[in-house]
N, C-alpha and C positions, 0 to 999 in steps of 0.2 A: 472776554476775559480772560488771558493766555496763563495756564497759572503748571502749564509744564518746568519738569527738574532736569528734564534730560540736557547734556551735552551734549555740542554740536558735532558731526559727523563730519572726519576729515577725510581727503582723498582715496583714493585707493584703487583695485581691482573689480568687475562688476560680481564677479564671485565672493570677495571680502566684504562688499558694502553686502549680497544678499544673507553672509552669516550677521556680520556687525546689525542687522536690521533683526535676525531669525532670534538672535543672545537677547536686542533688546527688547522684543518682545514676551521671553519667556521668565527677563526681568522685571517688566511692569505687571506683567502678570503675578509673577510671584507678593511682588509688592504690596501689590488692593490687598492681601491675606493677610500682610501678618499685622500682626497687631500694637500697634506704639503706646508706649505710656505717658502720664500723663498725670498731673494733678493739682488737685482740686484745693478750694480755699470749705470754711467749716460755713455756714450760713445756718442764717432762722429766716422766722415768716410774721407780718404780727398779726393785726387783731382788724375789725374792721367799726367803723364808728358810722353814727348818725350824722345829717346832715340838715337841721332847720330851722329857715329864716325866721329874726326876729320880729317879736309883735308891735307895735303902735307905728304913728303916721312918721311914715323919712322924704327924708328930701335925696333921691337919687342921683349918683357918681358913679359915671365908667369908671371901672376900676382899672388902675394906671397913668391916668390920665381926670384929675377932682379939678378943674375948671371946668368939664366941659358938660352939660346939665345932657341925657341921655334918657330921651322913654324904652326902658326894659318893657318887651313880655313876662314879669310874674308867669314865678315854677308856681302849682300850686304846696298853700304851705302844708297842709296836709301830708303822709307819711306815705313814702309809693312804695306801690307792693312789694313784695319778697322779700322786705328786709326781715332781718333774724327777729323774732319777738322775744327768743331764750336767754336760758342763759350761758349758753357757749359760742364759743367763738370763733368757729368753725368752721363761718360761713366757707360756702366753693366762692371761690373768685380771690380775684385781689384782696391782702386783708389790710388791712391797715391800721400801724399801731395805736397803743390803747393807751400812751400814759406820750411824758417828750421827745421827740428825738435825741441821740447822741450827736451833739455835732461840733464835737470837739475834733480839731483841726490835726493829721493823721503825721504821724512821725514823721515822715518824709519831709513836710515841707519845712515846719519847724524848726526842727536839727541842720534844717537849706543841706541838705544830702539830697543826689541821686535818684530820682520816685520813680521806681517799677512804673512798665503802660497798665499792668494787671493789676499793682497795690490799688494806682487809683480805681480802679474798676470794683475793687472792692470797697473802697469806702461809699462808693455811691451806692454800694450795694447793703455797706450800715452789715457786714458779718455780722453772727457774731453765734458762740458755743448756744445760746441757748435756745432754745423754739417759742412760740406763742404757750400762757397761759390760754387754759382749760378752764376758768374760775372769772368771775369779772360776769355785769350787764356787762348790755350791746352797750358804748358808747362810751359807756366810764369804767375811770384805770383804780375807782378805789377801791376796787374788790381782786384787782389782777396782782397774781404775785410778785409779774415783771414789773419794776417799774417806769426801766425805758422798753419800749414794747418798741418792734423794728421792721419795718414795712419788706412787702412779701416782692415776691415775682410771680408774675406768669406765662405762660410757654401759651402760643391763642390755639388753639387747636385745627383740627383740617375741617377746610366746610363742608358741608353732608350735603350741601345740592353738588358733587361733583362725582361721580356715578363710582363706584367701588372699580371696575376695571380700571379703573387709570386712575388709581393709589398702589402704593408698594402695601401688602400685609403686612400685618407683623410679624408673620413667621416666616416670612421673608430680609428677612429685613441684616441679616447673618449670611445671605446667597450672593455672592455677591458678579456671578456671571447673569441669573434673572435682571438683577436690578441694572444693569450693561445693557442685558436686552431690552429693556424697558425703556430706556434712556436714548440708544439710536433707534428705536424703531420710528421711521417718520409717522409724523402725525395723520391722519385721513379721519372723515367720516367714521366711530364706531371702534373708534384707534383703544390699542392699551397704553399706549405712549405714556407713565407716570406723571400725574402733576404735581408740585407742587407750591404751595400756597408760602412767599414773604413777605418782607420788605412792608408791610404794614405804615400806616400811620390812623392817627385818629381825632373824629374831630367833632369837640363836645360842643353838645347843643344850648349846653347854659352856660350863664360866665358866674364868678364870683364878682359881685357889685359892688365895694363900696360903700355903706349909707351915714347918713345920720342924726339924729332921731331928735325932732322938734321942739323936743321935753328938754331931755336933760346937756342936749350936743352932746353925744358920746357916739362915737361910730363902731359898726358895724359891721358885718357882714352880711349880703342877701342874697340868694342865688338866681339868676333875670336869669334872657338871654333877650341875645341881639338877636337873633334873627326873625324877619318876617313873617306877620304873626301862620302866614299860607304858608310858608316857606317850614316851616316848623309841625305845622298842622301835615301835614303831608310829607316829612315824616319821619314823627310818630307814632299817624294812622287815627287822627284823630278830624280828621277831612268825612270819613266813612264814619259808617254807626256801625260794622261789624264788629268796632275797636270798642273794649271797653273801659272808663280812665284807668283803670287797673294798669289793659295791658299798655295801652295812651301814658302815661306817666310813668312809666319803667324804663322810657326809651332816654340815656343822656349821651350817646357820643355813637358817632356817624361809621364804620371801621371802610379804609378801604388799600387794600392787596393786589397785591399780584399774587397769579397762579398760572406758573406755567411752567414747560415739562423741558425748560432749559434750568438745571439745576448742579449743584456740586456739593451736597449731601456728603460731608469727609468721612474717617481721612482718604487720604491722599488722592481722591480720586481726582481723574484727568479732566479741566473742562475742556469743551473743546463742540467747536459749532460743525460737528459733521451733521447731523439732526435741522433740519426745518423746525427754526421755532414756533412754534406758537407757545403765546399766549392770552392770557383773560385779565378785564380790572374783575377782582372781587368788590363786593360789595356786601354791607348785613348792618344790623342796630345789637349796640351790645348795653348791656344798664351798667347800674352804680359801683357796681364787681367785677366791669370788662370781662363776662359772662356774653355770649351771644345768644340775645333773644331766639328762641324755637321759631324758626320756619323763615328765616329773615335773609338769608345769605342766600346769594343768584354771582352768579362768573359769569362776565360778557366778554364774546371774542368779537371786541374789535375790530380785531382786519378786519373781520372779515361781512360783519356790520358795517362797514364804512366803505372800506374798498373793495369786498368784495373776492377775497381770497384771500389764505393763510399766507400773506407775507410775508410777515416779521417788521411790520414799521414802528409796528407798537408796543413797546416794553414794561417801563416805567409805569407806575398813576399815580397823581397828587388831585385830591380835589381843595377849594377853596370856595368861600359863600364871601360875599364879594356886593358893596352898594350898587346894583345899577340905575336905580331913582335919585337925582337932584333934588335934592331936598329933603329930603328922609335920611334918619339915625343908623334903623336897621338896615341889616341883611336882604337883601331880597332875591339874588340869583346864585346859582351852584357856577362855578366852570369847572372842568378838567383839565388839566394837563397832560400832556403825555410823551414821549422822548423815547428813539430811538435811533437806528445805523445815520440817519437823514436832518437829528438835530431833534426840538422842542414844539409843538403843536396845542392849538390854548381851542377846549371847544367848550361852548354853553351847551346845559346839561340839565334835566329836569328829573330827578329820583323822588319818586313814591309808594309809602310801606302798602301793599296789597291783602285785600281776603282769598283764601284761598279759593279754587279755581270753579270748585264748588258750589262757595256759599255765594258767586256775586254773581247778581240776577239782573244787576243797571252798570250800564258803563259813566265812569263820571268822568264830566267835562275837567280837561284839567287847569283854562286859567290864567297862566301867564304867561308869560313875556313871548316863550322859546315855540315855532312851529311843527316842528320835524314829528319824524310819526314815532309811535314805539316798539321798544325790541318785542321780537313777542314772546312771550314772558314759555320757556320750560318751552326749546325751540331746535332748533341748529344752531339758532347763535347765541343762546344763553341760556346756564345749567341755575334749574332752579326757577317756582313760581315770589316768591314772597315775595319782590320789591318787583318796583316799572320804570325804565326808565327810559332815557328820550334825546340826544345828542339833535343837534340843529341840522346836521345836517341827513338827508334819509337814503338808504340800500340802494344800490342799480345804479348810481354818479356815474362811475367810469368802466362801466359793465363790456361796453365799446371800444375800450382803450388798453395798450398791451397793460398787461399786471407788472408789471416793473417798471413803468411810469408812469402809474398813479399815486403813489407817495412824493412826486416831484408836481406832480399837476395840483394835490392836494395843499403845500407848501404853500400856492401861492394865494388860498383864502384862508387859509385856516394852521400856515407854518410863522411859528417866536420867534424862534432862531437856533443856529444849526447848535449851540451846546445843549449842556440842562445842567439840571439839580439850580433848577429858580425856586422862588421862598418870595411870597407878597405875602407884606405889611404892612398896619397901618404907622404912621407918622400923630406924634400929638398930637394934629390937626384935622386929624380924619382924613388925610390924604392915601390912596392907597397907592405903596411902589413895591417895583417887583426887585428883587435882589439880584440881580446876576454873579455877583463873584465875594467870599464874606471879608477876604482881608487877605493880605496878601500876595495882589495882582500884576504881574508885571507887563506888559505888551508891547516884545519888544522891536515894533517896528512904528511906535509910538514913546520917541524918546523925547519928546518935549512936553508929558501926563507925566504926573504923577507916578510915581509907582507902589505896591507893598500899598496896593489903595483894596480900598470894599469898593464897591463898586454898582451902584440900584439905578431905575430908572420911572420915571409916572408910569402910573397905568388910568387909563381909563377907559371903566367894564359903562361907562352911563350910555341907554339904549330906549328908545320907546318901545323898542321888541329887536328878535335874533331870528332870522328867517334865513335855510335852505339857500345853497347858492353863495349868497350875502358875504365879504368881505369883513373881518373881525377887523375895527378899528380902534384897538385896544391902547394903541400907540401912535404918536398918529408923530413921532417925531422921529421911528419903525421909518429904516427906506430898506432896499435890498440892493449891488454893486454884484461887480462881477471879477471874481478873481483869476485872474486863468488860469489854465490847470483842475480848478477846482468846481463844485457846484454856485452858484450866486450865494454869495456872504449876506450878512445882516448886519446895518451898522443904525443903534442909537446918536440920532442927533440931539439929543438933551440929556444924557445921562449926563449921573453925577460921580464923582468919583472925588474919596477921602481924604486926604495929603499923607495918612496914615493906613497900619496896616501889619505890620511885619515887617521886621521885626522890635518896628515901635506901635506900639507900648511891647514892650520886654515881656515876655513869658514869664505867669507867675508862678513858677517851678523850675526846675531842674530836672530833666531827662535828654536822654539819644534825640537826638536827632536823623530822621533817617532820612536817605540818603534817595530822595523824589522821583518818582516816573516819569512827570512834566517839570523843568523844574519855573517854569514861563506860568506854570497854575498850576503851583504844585498842593496852595489849594482850595477845597472845591464846599460846595454850599453840599447841605445832608436832609437839617431835622426842618422844623417849622419853628418860627419866631416865634417868642415869649416876651409878655414884659415884667424886671421886673426891679426893686430895688440894692440898690446897690451906695455903700454909707448914703440911706437914706436919700438918693436920688434916682431917679426914674431912667434906667435903656431898658432898651431892647436886648435879647441874651439867643443866639443859637450853637449849631454844631456845624464841625464844616470838619470833612474828613481826609486824608494827607491816602497816597497810596505811595510804598516804598517799592524800590527797587530790585529786585534778585538781585545775590548776592555769588554767586557758583563762582569758587579758586579753579578755573580751564587747565592747569594740570593735576592740580589736584582730586577734581569732581566735589572738592570738598563746598559743604553751603554753610552760608555765614549767614546770610536771612532769607527768607521768603519770598520770591518775589508776586509781585502786586500785596501784600502784607497791608492794612488796613490800620491806621487808626484816624482815632478823633480826638476835637479839641472843641472847648469850650472857649467862645468868644462875644464879647459885648459893643453896644454900640451907640450914642447918637439917641437920641426918639424924632431929631428933627436934621435934616440937612444943613452939611452936609452929608454926614452919618460917620460923622466917625469914629474910628472906633478905640475906647479905650480900655481894652481887658485883653488878655489873653492868654489862657494856660496852656503849659505842656503839653503834648501825645500822653495820648491815655487809648484802654482798649476794653470791651467790654465782657463778661465770660458768657462762655454753654448755659446753655437750658439745666438746671439740678433738682433731683431725684424730689426736693420740696418743693417745686417747682407747678400751681396750681393747672394743671393738664398736658403735665411732663408725657405720663402712661397712653397720653392721644397723638404722640409724633410715632412712627413705628423705626425710627430710628430708636428710642429710647430701649429696644429692643437687644440692643449692643454695647457689648464690654463696656463700661467708664473708659478704659483705660484709651479701645480703641475710640468712643464717640469724639473723647475730646481730647485726641494725639494737640500736645502742644505745640502753638508755630516759632520762629528761628528767624530772633533779631539779634545785628552785631552779636554773633555767637553766642546770645543769651534765651535758653529755654522759658516765652513766655504761656502763660496761661490761659489763653485767649483763642477764639477760633480765627483764622485766617483774611475771613471776612465778616465784618459786624459794622452792621449800615445801619447808621442812627436815622431809619424813615421818619420818624415822629416824634416829636415833643410838646405837651403841650398844659400847663393847666389842668391839675381838677382838678375838677367842682365839688365844695365841699371844703373841708377841714379849712375856715378861713381864707383862700386860696393859700396854705402855705407849702403846696405839694404839686412836683412836677412828674406825669407817663411821660416819660422814654419807649418811645419802642422801637427795635433793633430787626432787620434780618439777620439773623448766622448764616454764613457761607449757603447762600442764594438757598435753603433749606425751610427752617422754620423761622419763625415772629414771634420774637418774643417782648413782654413789658415790664419797666422793672417800675420804682418808688422810690423817686428821688426829694428830701425837702428842699425845698430854692434856698435853704439856710448853705445846707453842701456843697450848690453850685455855686453860693458868692462869694464862703469861703477856699475853693479853691479859684477863683478868680480873681484876688484878690490876693493872695495867697504871699508867694516871698516878694519881694519889690526889690527888685535888683541895682544898683549903686548909687538909689538914693531916688528914682521916678518914681514919680507916686501913681498908679494904674486908673484912679479914681477920685480925681476931684470932686 
């Protein structure tokens, strides 16, 4: 990610070049110290609410698929521990509204005006001058002094398993030479190279399921799990006698993130590849307020474990739970996708919660399909000991191979595609697909095929076992082909392309369309895909992102658009092949962390002045109140509250992760938005 804004140097004598180089270094050094101005909108937070399963005899149906019977595992009806039993609503963690959301359409859409990118971000967070009330009972809006309590936001705290010498201390937040030194130092064992946690995604262990009461025929929502009991028990710790029922029931989400020494904590830091990348997959368990459960966070150096060296093959990490046993409706296997400069790889994996090493007397067997060795806890491969993980391949496989050839050798068995940002979803019939492109994909080499498409391929995760050194056959229609001058490329013969994707249907509201860095691949996948109802019909909804090309006047060196500015869009598509796109929003961006966010003070960048930390970006000569990079790495339906809310989790400037609670109704309003030229966004 090249974010350099320096103009190109012209020709000249060697002495002139040295002078220009010295002047440039001086300017860059001064620029890194200057404080940039910014504007931050007002904000507020909300309160929490209980989620209780309705009593009585029920017929269970899968949410989003009212015709399919599913045998879910039910969450215990009793209150989970750590609930706030007092009258105070100031619970630590994400806060949920006590009353109805204000879902009035944003004025720029109502009045058919051009919407600012950051105004849409503010609309998603329901900004208001009011704060949450300290009155009223937990989950009861009757005693609240505010009738329309609004959702809160959370900044994910740095993982405690990372040793302090690999973090930037708060007192060094404004020490630019120190920060640069910590980032530029080459990582070694015992290194002080600073690590950041970002691009988190959340996997809910339970889901909101619509149920029908046999007696009265009324519909309600119950909290169930679509995970196989063995998989669920491994994650919550129920399989082990060390963990109490309270500790088991507290676990609600699995968090996956990237921990890396490649960061771009702003403002105006040059991002470069002068340092050897060292990336870890971060894993932890969260409660229903998105608070990390003590002792469950770990970070694994995946490069070192799988290929035996810090070769920077694997960067981004995503995990999906999927069905791997035919005839079963429950998801029983975790799969890791991880991508880097060679492409994306796919690994079956196991995760289980572990008691402290001092309390563990007997090593319990896994009893799963996967046969690989477990990563040693608190070792050279893993920070932390609260979780145990194993991947399908054991270490040492490439010990006798050259370091920089190991990634290509591994791609033969574990390679998925040369691209990245892929997402898995299930159709209304329960079949699994992988989304290759969200919308607007153009393939200049395939003129006869549909342009501006949503692209997906079927996936076959079914297997009786996952053995080390055994190739994955998850994509029956996949084959490799030779392209002159490139590594072997991947082709999917059973690719499913929609007939539309962009500009049909037209965007639901107007704003500036940036000049894309890659015009033929301008829309790329970002978040997980969720089920939503639009105009009463079921659809799949995701978030895509675009990367804007920088625009600097070569004569005046005036900056018009920041290079590699990230902008997002919601999109919706049919839940059945060919997955036609039915609605797309205009572009928008997410916000910086705010001082009112839970976890704000835990981030070292919080010690910077607000105008410095929230320096605006420039797009089409307009200052925007957003970070340069907002990568929405996660979107999932929030557990409870009748399934009406969505958690959007995104990385900010490759520096930290932030989660916001967004009512589904707001996303629906944005997707339907302004219908242009008589076109129908959703039929």
